C-alpha positions as MATLAB code, in Angstrom:
seq = 'MNVTGKTALVTGGGRGIGKGTCIVLAKNGANVVIADINLADANHVKSELTDMGCDSIALKVDVTNQQSVDEMIEATVGKYNRVDILVNNAGIIAAPGWEERDHYNDDDWNMIYDINIRGVSRVTESVAPVMKDQMYGKIINISSGAGRVGSAFNPPYNASKAAVISITQSMAMALAPFNINVNAVCPGLLWTPMWERIAYRRGSSQGLLSKMTPRQVFEKYVSETIPLGREQTPEDIGNVIAFLASEYAKNITGQSINVNGGSRMD';
ca = [
      -6.196   21.992  -11.593;
      -9.045   21.496  -14.165;
      -9.217   17.047  -14.759;
     -12.191   17.694  -16.703;
     -12.748   14.062  -18.362;
      -9.952   12.489  -16.963;
      -9.865    9.064  -14.978;
      -8.291    9.014  -11.570;
      -7.539    5.677   -9.542;
      -7.183    6.076   -6.064;
      -6.595    3.591   -3.646;
      -7.001    3.676    0.132;
      -9.872    5.958   -1.325;
     -12.863    4.615    0.780;
     -11.386    7.333    3.953;
      -8.884    9.618    5.361;
      -6.514   11.030    2.924;
      -7.918    8.844    0.188;
     -11.406    9.670    0.218;
     -10.508   13.691    1.058;
      -8.714   13.183   -2.364;
     -11.330   11.462   -4.072;
     -13.790   14.821   -3.264;
     -11.583   17.196   -4.544;
     -10.217   15.083   -8.073;
     -14.171   14.583   -8.526;
     -14.736   18.287   -8.185;
     -12.325   19.319  -10.652;
     -13.861   16.926  -12.577;
     -12.575   13.662  -13.322;
     -14.182   10.074  -13.446;
     -12.891    9.249   -9.534;
     -12.512    4.629   -8.644;
     -12.299    4.390   -5.650;
     -10.579    1.618   -4.585;
     -10.357    0.152   -1.033;
     -10.183   -3.090    0.831;
     -12.957   -2.266    2.770;
     -16.091   -2.139    0.274;
     -18.275   -0.215    2.544;
     -16.134    2.278    2.953;
     -15.723    2.735   -0.571;
     -19.506    2.623   -1.374;
     -19.967    5.597    0.778;
     -17.319    7.713   -0.889;
     -19.029    7.117   -3.793;
     -22.457    7.797   -2.675;
     -21.413   11.270   -1.213;
     -19.647   11.672   -5.395;
     -22.946   10.687   -6.951;
     -24.391   13.329   -4.654;
     -21.850   15.859   -6.489;
     -22.903   14.808   -9.825;
     -19.577   12.654  -10.103;
     -18.894    9.574  -12.550;
     -17.468    6.806  -10.102;
     -17.028    3.594   -9.384;
     -16.208    1.688   -6.264;
     -14.310   -1.272   -6.066;
     -12.921   -4.039   -3.119;
      -8.804   -3.872   -3.730;
      -6.508   -5.620   -1.823;
      -3.328   -3.935   -2.686;
      -0.740   -6.795   -1.604;
      -2.499   -9.484   -3.700;
      -1.607   -9.127   -7.602;
      -5.237  -10.707   -8.914;
      -7.409   -8.222   -6.756;
      -4.787   -5.460   -8.333;
      -5.234   -7.026  -11.722;
      -8.940   -6.718  -11.315;
      -9.252   -3.114  -10.668;
      -7.404   -2.349  -13.225;
      -9.827   -4.448  -15.527;
     -12.831   -2.776  -13.918;
     -11.155    0.467  -13.927;
      -9.778    0.201  -17.961;
     -13.352   -1.461  -19.072;
     -15.827    1.066  -17.431;
     -13.413    4.245  -18.650;
     -10.971    2.940  -21.578;
      -7.942    4.116  -20.030;
      -6.233    5.268  -16.351;
      -5.296    8.435  -16.352;
      -4.400    9.410  -12.788;
      -3.196    7.117  -10.153;
      -3.070    7.777   -6.139;
      -1.229    5.324   -4.451;
      -2.416    6.032   -1.376;
      -3.153    2.397    0.731;
      -1.340    2.730    3.595;
      -1.190    1.552    7.185;
       0.653    2.426    9.996;
       1.475   -0.613   11.834;
      -0.033   -4.308   12.289;
      -3.134   -4.729   14.417;
      -2.898   -4.643   18.170;
       0.256   -1.563   18.285;
      -1.345    0.879   20.193;
      -1.324   -1.223   22.994;
       2.069   -2.835   22.324;
       5.695   -1.238   23.895;
       7.576   -2.104   20.582;
       7.150   -2.876   17.155;
       7.372   -6.617   16.218;
       7.934   -8.642   12.924;
       4.348   -7.997   12.108;
       4.535   -4.552   11.622;
       7.369   -4.668    9.706;
       5.665   -7.504    7.148;
       2.101   -5.900    7.373;
       4.242   -2.272    6.294;
       6.064   -3.614    3.859;
       3.369   -5.337    2.047;
       0.980   -2.430    1.777;
       3.250    0.770    2.554;
       6.037   -0.674   -0.056;
       5.007   -3.141   -2.423;
       1.643   -2.422   -2.372;
       2.994    0.837   -3.749;
       5.673   -0.557   -6.418;
       2.905   -3.674   -7.494;
      -0.374   -1.185   -8.687;
       2.024    1.530  -10.337;
       3.564   -1.742  -12.146;
       0.449   -2.770  -13.167;
      -1.086    0.598  -14.222;
       2.499    1.433  -16.089;
       1.157   -0.361  -19.235;
      -2.070    1.346  -20.078;
      -0.310    4.578  -18.977;
       1.767    3.750  -21.719;
      -0.048    2.850  -24.296;
      -1.540    6.099  -23.805;
       1.670    8.129  -23.593;
       0.052    9.941  -20.809;
      -0.196    9.363  -16.771;
       0.334   11.193  -13.814;
       1.210    9.229  -10.980;
       0.818   10.415   -6.874;
       2.439    8.307   -4.532;
       1.396    9.259   -0.522;
       4.588    9.221    1.069;
       5.054   11.162    4.521;
       6.844   13.465    6.523;
       7.471   10.741    8.429;
       9.807    9.908    4.884;
      12.476   12.099    5.544;
      13.523   11.570    9.449;
      14.186    9.000   11.237;
      12.146    7.454   14.777;
      12.666    5.676   17.461;
       9.048    5.541   18.048;
       8.251    3.691   14.751;
      10.745    3.020   12.175;
       9.226    0.487   10.298;
       6.345    2.916    9.049;
       9.101    5.815    9.074;
      11.706    3.395    6.301;
       8.743    2.502    4.166;
       7.666    6.324    3.763;
      11.253    6.667    2.784;
      11.336    4.122    0.260;
       8.017    5.490   -1.272;
      10.179    8.426   -1.916;
      12.999    6.490   -3.129;
      10.565    4.613   -5.323;
       8.838    8.102   -6.647;
      11.904    9.404   -7.783;
      13.070    5.936   -9.908;
       9.569    5.014  -11.933;
      10.133    8.842  -12.523;
      13.122    8.231  -14.101;
      11.895    4.757  -15.678;
       8.613    6.104  -17.315;
       9.690    9.886  -18.275;
       9.926    8.459  -21.574;
       6.198    7.727  -21.863;
       5.273   11.246  -20.618;
       4.297    9.727  -17.313;
       4.601   12.437  -14.289;
       5.642   10.260  -10.666;
       6.011   12.348   -8.086;
       5.123   11.965   -4.076;
       3.326   14.021   -1.283;
       4.317   13.828    2.258;
       1.146   14.900    4.517;
       2.465   16.387    8.140;
      -0.295   16.254   10.347;
      -3.870   15.288   10.082;
      -6.755   13.623   12.021;
      -7.634   10.468    9.952;
      -8.011    6.751   11.547;
      -4.036    6.278   11.421;
      -3.117    9.618   13.626;
      -6.428    8.599   16.074;
      -3.952    5.305   16.530;
      -0.872    7.484   16.849;
      -2.562    9.590   19.323;
      -3.297    6.791   21.361;
       0.055    4.950   21.645;
       1.747    8.541   22.219;
      -0.875    9.644   24.941;
      -0.655    5.833   26.683;
       3.617    6.181   26.024;
       3.386    9.704   27.841;
       0.766    9.091   30.654;
      -1.226   11.735   29.343;
      -4.192    9.299   28.578;
      -5.680    9.659   32.016;
      -6.294   13.300   31.597;
      -6.757   14.070   27.582;
      -8.431   12.210   24.734;
      -6.638   11.298   21.603;
      -7.713   14.143   20.040;
      -6.760   16.429   22.520;
      -2.806   14.490   22.620;
      -2.605   15.237   18.737;
      -3.700   18.965   18.991;
      -0.792   19.107   21.550;
       1.243   17.707   19.150;
      -0.059   20.146   16.544;
       0.961   23.138   18.288;
       4.044   22.120   19.427;
       5.544   21.021   16.100;
       3.316   22.765   13.333;
       5.130   26.832   12.878;
       1.670   27.783   11.157;
      -0.349   26.100   14.113;
      -2.873   24.157   12.593;
      -3.350   20.156   10.954;
      -3.824   19.687    7.632;
      -6.608   18.220    6.200;
      -7.703   15.356    3.715;
      -8.634   18.134    1.268;
      -5.468   20.138    1.497;
      -3.217   16.769    0.766;
      -6.320   16.522   -2.523;
      -5.616   19.890   -3.548;
      -2.076   19.017   -4.386;
      -2.814   15.766   -5.546;
      -5.139   17.359   -8.411;
      -2.661   19.711   -9.137;
       0.533   17.384   -9.988;
      -2.511   15.431  -11.907;
      -3.583   18.794  -13.809;
      -0.967   20.029  -16.764;
       0.078   22.944  -14.814;
       2.540   20.235  -13.054;
       3.288   18.994  -16.504;
       7.533   19.618  -16.298;
       6.840   18.459  -12.528;
       8.155   14.910  -12.006;
      10.142   12.758   -9.394;
       9.799   15.339   -6.575;
       8.277   15.059   -2.928;
       6.573   17.317   -1.694;
       5.410   18.700    1.785;
       2.472   19.814    2.903;
       3.270   20.326    6.624;
       2.302   23.870    8.063;
       6.121   24.342    7.823;
       7.145   21.028   10.708;
       9.511   20.591    7.937;
      11.311   22.288    5.429;
      13.447   20.293    3.610;
];
């Protein structure tokens, strides 16, 4: 999974899957641009990468804002002269307050669309000209196992992740003539800030929080749904991303790869 000397741009790189991906790509030799709406989180990851000997920059980026996205790309190209790898990881589960509500609302639909769907397409459309000029690029979008199945629990999120799979296929077709691979990764169950919100809401709706912590609710769900019986980690996802970003995956494009311990096998 050697990506030595490649420049990797990771949105939502400040924590969770994004942070794990930044660390794995750095270990495999990439220069890493940590882009996150929370600059403090991005700077914390940058500090860790610096200790590893990795060349990196931290940027505050809002993927819903075209100017912010343009400035991110300008800063990346200004420092490294190219963008070899794009990881579209920035995403949300719902609008603020979702875990306290009984039902999703218009704020959930609108914020999820702006970040999970349009954010992925906006960043990809903005990076594509750079990769086209290079005649080289690896784009990896973070979808979810939720994108392969419906949900009575949170339809806006599931719909957004299904859209990411579709966007991945469309962009793979459009960018293939320029030697650009576009794939998606569908993570399973990871204990991240996002899943902490989900566990709180699940536990609340099922009356479990009086006797269980959100972490215990999460562990219960893992034991009930994952054949291998263990949760996934951000580094697990990062390892598959690093593979897709390497030349080992040069003939893989338009695919959505599950990393879920067997919870879904389609």
